[in-house]
C-alpha positions, 0 to 999 in steps of 0.5 A: 484548517491548520497549517499542519492539516493543509500540509498533510492534504497537499502531500497525501492527496496527490499520492492517493491519485497516483496509487489509485490510477495504476494503469493510467499513470505508467505505461510500463506494465510488464506481463508475467510469463505465467499470466496471459494478457487476457488474464492480467486484464480480467484480474485488473478489472476485478481487483483495481477497484478494491485496491482503490476502495481500500486506499480511499478509506485509509487516506480519508480516515488518516486525514481525519486523524491528523485533523483531530489530534496531530501526527502522534494521534495519526500514528496511533490510528495507523497502529490500531485501526488500519488493519481493522479498516482493511477488513471492513473494506474487504467485507464490503467487496463482492466475489470473496476478494481479500486485501492486504498491505505489505512490504519488506520493511513492515511496521506491524508484523501482521503485514509481513509478506508471505513467499508470493508477496515477496516475489511481487515486492522484488518485481517492483524493486528490480524494475526500479533498480533498472532505472525505469518507471515503476510498473503500474501493477503485477499479477500472479497465479498462486496455486490452482485456486488464486490470482493476486493483483499488486499495486505499488505504494510510494512514500510521500513527503508528509509520510516522513514524519512517521517513516523518515529518519528517526533522528529528526522525527518528533521525539513523541512520535519516535518514542511512541513507535519505539514502545509500540513497535520495537522491531519496526522496519518502516523508518529511514525512508526518503520521499518518493521511495517505493514503500510496498504494495496493496495486494488483492487476492481473487478466487481463480473461478472469479477470473476464469468463470 
């Protein structure tokens, strides 16, 4: 195993464990005033396994891309395969759930947040600005027919090779990002910073039935 790949595994695997265990990692779940505790629990029971499945798939495939061709190849993988893989995982889920990764600082415009997702992103940002631990999850009721579950994501040290300071990036990666994403908002991060969320949408009938 190359030193590069070993470094990637050390950086990504702890991050994957963090984001795959939202309820156990943090005890600071805050109830939304519009959501009853039993609704929050039911939504989490249904949605957290779907978020975990997506993250396992993406981390596994990204690991393989780094092993196969290094950072530039992994960046290309994220560009072309992350959204199709999200749809693939979604298609395997029961209950008509839908999946998305989103952030205020998105790279692919397809990942731009809608109004409800912006509210969720602000929820996590405000909690972090207050100096507390990141909430483990957030649940919304969107209209009459939908609930949404959100799980926070954070920047790992290794992620900085594509999401850190452009001035210190590998020139090939920086040039490829500039060419593919001229409006890229997803650089300038530091390790440990809040990156965005995984969003799982559920039909209200599935939660309330």
